[in-house]
C-alpha positions in Angstrom: -1.8 -12.7 13.8 0.2 -10.1 15.7 2.0 -7.5 13.7 5.8 -7.6 13.9 7.5 -4.4 15.1 11.2 -3.4 14.9 12.2 -0.6 17.3 15.1 1.5 16.0 16.7 3.9 18.5 20.3 4.6 19.5 19.4 4.8 23.3 19.3 1.4 25.1 16.9 2.9 27.6 14.5 4.2 24.9 14.6 0.8 23.1 13.6 -1.0 26.3 10.9 1.5 27.2 9.3 1.5 23.7 9.5 -2.3 23.5 7.8 -2.6 26.9 5.1 -0.2 25.9 4.4 -1.8 22.6 4.2 -5.3 24.0 1.3 -4.3 26.1 -0.8 -4.9 23.0 -1.7 -8.5 22.2 -1.8 -7.5 18.5 1.8 -6.4 18.4 5.1 -8.3 18.9 8.5 -6.6 19.0 10.8 -8.9 17.0 13.9 -6.8 17.5 15.5 -3.6 18.7 18.2 -1.9 16.6 20.7 0.7 17.8 21.0 2.4 14.4 20.6 2.2 10.6 23.2 -0.5 10.0 21.8 -2.9 12.5 18.2 -2.1 11.5 19.1 -2.8 7.8 20.2 -6.4 8.7 17.3 -7.0 11.1 14.7 -5.9 8.4 16.2 -8.5 6.0 16.2 -11.2 8.6 13.1 -10.6 10.6 10.8 -9.0 8.0 8.9 -6.7 10.4 5.5 -5.3 9.4 6.3 -1.8 10.8 9.2 0.2 12.2 9.4 2.8 14.9 12.3 5.0 14.0 14.1 7.6 16.0 15.0 10.9 14.3 18.2 11.6 16.0 20.8 8.8 15.7 24.5 8.9 15.2 25.8 8.0 11.8 22.9 7.9 9.4 20.1 9.7 11.1 16.5 8.7 11.1 15.5 11.0 8.2 18.4 9.8 6.0 17.5 6.1 6.8 13.9 6.8 6.1 14.8 8.1 2.6 16.9 5.0 2.0 14.0 2.7 3.1 11.5 4.4 0.9 13.8 4.1 -2.1 15.0 0.5 -1.6 12.6 -1.3 0.7 9.4 0.5 1.5 7.9 -0.4 4.8 5.5 1.4 7.2 7.4 3.7 9.5 6.3 5.6 12.6 8.8 8.4 13.3 9.6 9.2 16.9 10.7 12.7 17.7 10.3 15.6 20.2 7.6 18.1 19.3 9.7 21.2 19.6 9.4 23.6 16.7 12.4 21.9 15.1 10.9 18.5 15.9 7.6 19.4 14.2 9.3 20.5 11.0 11.3 17.3 10.9 8.1 15.3 11.5 6.4 16.9 8.6 9.4 16.3 6.4 9.4 12.6 7.5 5.7 12.3 6.3 6.6 14.0 3.0 9.4 11.4 2.5 7.1 8.5 3.3 6.6 7.9 7.0 3.1 6.8 7.8 2.8 8.8 11.0 4.9 10.6 13.7 4.7 10.0 17.5 6.1 12.4 20.1 8.6 11.0 22.6 7.6 11.5 26.2 9.4 14.4 27.9 10.9 12.0 30.4 12.2 8.5 29.8 10.6 6.8 32.7 8.3 3.7 33.0 5.5 5.9 34.4 5.6 8.3 31.4 5.6 5.4 28.9 2.7 3.7 30.8 0.7 6.9 30.1 1.3 6.8 26.3 1.3 3.0 25.7 -2.3 2.8 24.6 -2.0 5.6 22.1 1.4 4.4 20.9 0.1 0.8 20.3 -2.9 2.1 18.4 -0.7 4.3 16.2 1.8 1.5 15.4 -0.9 -1.1 14.8 -2.8 1.1 12.4 0.5 2.0 10.7 1.3 -1.7 10.2 -1.9 -2.1 8.2 -1.2 0.7 5.8 -1.2 0.3 2.0 2.0 2.0 0.9 1.1 1.4 -2.7 -1.8 3.8 -2.2 0.7 6.7 -2.4 0.8 6.2 -6.2 -2.9 5.5 -6.7 -4.7 8.5 -8.1 -1.5 10.6 -8.4 -0.7 12.7 -11.3 -1.8 16.3 -12.0 -4.6 17.4 -9.7 -7.9 18.1 -11.5 -8.6 21.8 -12.0 -11.6 22.7 -10.0 -14.2 25.1 -11.3 -14.5 28.5 -9.8 -16.8 28.6 -6.8 -19.8 30.9 -6.7 -20.9 31.5 -3.2 -24.1 29.6 -2.6 -24.1 29.8 1.2 -22.7 26.3 1.8 -19.8 25.1 4.0 -17.3 22.2 3.7 -15.9 20.1 6.5 -13.0 17.7 5.9 -11.8 15.1 8.4 -9.0 12.6 8.3 -6.7 10.5 10.4 -3.5 8.6 9.5 -2.6 9.6 5.9 -5.0 12.5 6.0 -2.3 15.2 5.8 -1.1 14.0 2.5 -4.6 13.5 1.1 -5.8 16.9 2.3 -2.8 18.6 0.7 -3.5 16.8 -2.6 -7.2 17.6 -2.5 -6.8 21.3 -1.6 -4.2 21.8 -4.3 -7.2 21.7 -6.7 -9.2 24.3 -4.7 -9.8 27.7 -6.3 -8.9 30.8 -4.4 -12.6 31.7 -3.9 -13.4 28.4 -2.3 -16.3 27.8 0.1 -15.4 28.2 3.8 -13.7 25.0 4.7 -12.8 23.4 8.0 -10.1 20.8 7.9 -9.9 18.6 11.0 -7.0 16.1 11.2 -5.8 13.7 13.8 -2.2 14.7 14.6 -0.2 16.2 17.4 -1.0 19.8 18.2 2.6 20.9 17.6 2.2 20.1 13.9 -0.6 22.5 13.3 1.4 25.7 12.6 4.1 24.1 10.4 1.5 22.1 8.5 -0.7 25.1 7.9 2.4 27.1 6.9 3.4 24.5 4.3 -0.2 24.1 3.1 -0.5 27.9 2.5 2.5 27.8 0.2 1.0 25.1 -2.0 -2.7 26.0 -2.4 -4.6 29.1 -3.6 -7.0 29.9 -0.7 -5.8 31.4 2.5 -4.9 29.0 5.3 -5.4 29.7 9.0 -5.0 27.6 12.2 -8.5 27.6 13.5 -9.1 29.5 16.7 -12.1 29.2 19.0 -14.8 31.6 17.9 -13.2 32.4 14.6 -15.7 33.4 11.9 -15.7 31.2 8.7 -15.2 33.1 5.5 -15.2 32.0 1.8 -11.7 31.7 0.3 -10.2 30.3 3.5 -9.2 26.9 4.8 -9.2 26.5 8.6 -6.9 23.9 10.0 -7.8 22.3 13.4 -5.7 19.5 14.9 -5.8 20.0 18.7 -5.9 16.5 20.2 -7.2 17.9 23.5 -10.4 19.5 22.1 -13.2 18.6 19.7 -14.0 20.9 16.7 -17.5 21.9 15.4 -19.1 24.7 13.6 -21.6 26.5 15.9 -24.2 27.7 13.5 -24.9 28.3 9.8 -25.0 30.6 8.0 -22.5 33.1 9.5 -20.9 30.3 11.4 -17.7 30.2 13.4 -15.3 27.5 14.7 -15.9 26.2 18.2 -13.3 24.2 20.1 -14.9 22.0 22.8 -13.4 20.6 26.0 -15.1 17.3 26.2 -14.1 13.6 26.6 -13.1 11.6 23.6 -16.0 10.2 21.5 -15.5 6.5 20.9 -11.8 7.0 21.7 -11.4 9.9 19.2 -10.6 13.6 19.8 -11.1 15.5 17.8 -14.0 13.4 16.6 -15.1 13.3 12.9 -18.4 11.9 14.0 -19.0 14.8 16.3 -18.0 17.3 13.6 -20.2 15.8 10.9 -23.1 15.1 13.3 -23.2 18.7 14.6 -23.0 20.0 11.0 -26.0 17.8 10.1 -28.0 19.6 12.8 -27.0 23.2 12.2 -26.5 23.2 8.4 -28.2 20.2 6.8 -28.4 20.6 3.1 -26.1 23.6 3.2 -23.1 21.4 4.2 -20.7 19.0 2.5 -18.6 16.5 4.4 -15.5 14.8 3.2 -13.8 11.8 4.8 -10.1 11.1 4.1 -7.7 8.3 5.0 -7.8 7.1 8.6 -8.1 4.1 10.9 -11.1 2.9 12.8 -14.7 4.0 12.1 -14.6 7.6 13.2 -16.6 9.8 10.7 -18.7 7.0 9.3 -21.7 7.6 11.5 -21.4 11.4 11.3 -21.4 11.3 7.5 -24.5 9.1 7.5 -26.2 11.6 9.8 -25.1 14.5 7.5 -26.4 12.7 4.4 -29.7 12.0 6.2 -30.0 15.7 6.9 -29.7 16.5 3.2 -26.0 17.3 3.1 -23.7 16.0 0.4 -21.0 13.6 1.5 -17.8 12.3 -0.2 -14.9 10.1 0.6 -11.4 9.4 -0.6 -11.3 6.4 -2.8 -10.2 3.4 -0.7 -7.5 2.3 -3.1 -5.8 5.8 -2.8 -5.9 5.8 1.0 -2.9 4.8 3.2 -5.5 3.6 5.7 -8.9 2.7 4.4 -10.7 1.6 7.5 -12.8 4.6 8.2 -13.7 5.1 4.5 -14.8 1.4 4.2 -16.9 1.9 7.4 -18.6 4.9 5.8 -19.2 2.9 2.6 -21.1 0.3 4.7 -23.3 3.1 5.9 -24.2 4.3 2.4 -21.4 6.5 1.3 -21.1 6.1 -2.5 -19.3 9.2 -3.8 -15.5 8.5 -3.9 -12.5 10.0 -5.6 -8.7 10.1 -5.4 -7.6 13.2 -3.4 -6.7 15.2 -6.5 -10.2 14.9 -7.8 -12.2 15.4 -4.6 -12.2 19.2 -4.9 -13.7 19.1 -8.3 -16.2 16.6 -7.2 -17.3 18.8 -4.2 -17.5 21.9 -6.3 -19.4 20.2 -9.1 -21.9 19.3 -6.4 -22.5 23.0 -6.0 -23.4 23.4 -9.6 -25.8 20.4 -9.4 -27.4 21.8 -6.2 -27.8 25.2 -7.7 -29.4 23.8 -10.9 
């Protein structure tokens, strides 16, 4: 059955364009279009949509204020729509912290041609959001487990996630020690969110945080954040590896591809690598983790009941992934694996 979408935007032009773009998917049906919070509130009660697209800048109660109201009174999956200026990126991250499932950048020009270009990605984002398990936000919460100190044993960690991965990664890395293994965090999000996300992450975890640059050497005690949707991310060799950003077509519709990341790591690091798969839609990462496990690496996944979107994790489980934990316990699980490996 098609998922019901309510479009909320104060511009009649934007409402029409987003509605047209969303209805290109047979799996989505736009049941209404509201011009602001007041009209949206009534439509939600009457139409019971599965997901909202919500504009940030609206007269009266703005999108952030309405999002806060919804999360407190009537939680529903929300995809925030905003411009990805620096201000827009900060607002987008704030929206995710409040409870939005994802953020989607508005096209620079409000024309049918521009919306035609983004319709496929928009439909995929909204459809995945409609399937999210909002109750997962409370699963596995509480005080993060305290991870044991890391003694450098020459291994490397790669973490990948999609929708819901930002929150899960922040929860996991909050339990990381300052002397953590070199860690590459690859998330599916808009490029403009990389710097503000890394900045916020650096204030909440013990290790150093850097936005990954092409050719940057990987060092212990550092988490490297890579989110560029135009390039894939891999580690070029191990030991003494560095980050490589690759210009290449999407892999099975995904860029950056978790399968490519984990698969490449299997070839160059094998038993010296650990892979972690976080919340996300589709199956990206499942085949790559299986390859890494087959090469002797250790593989882990966020527990499905704690994931906003469990599709990729369940796909990995079907391929043999058996080590799961809520985000706050994943760091301890990964570092305990070091102890077991060394023993």
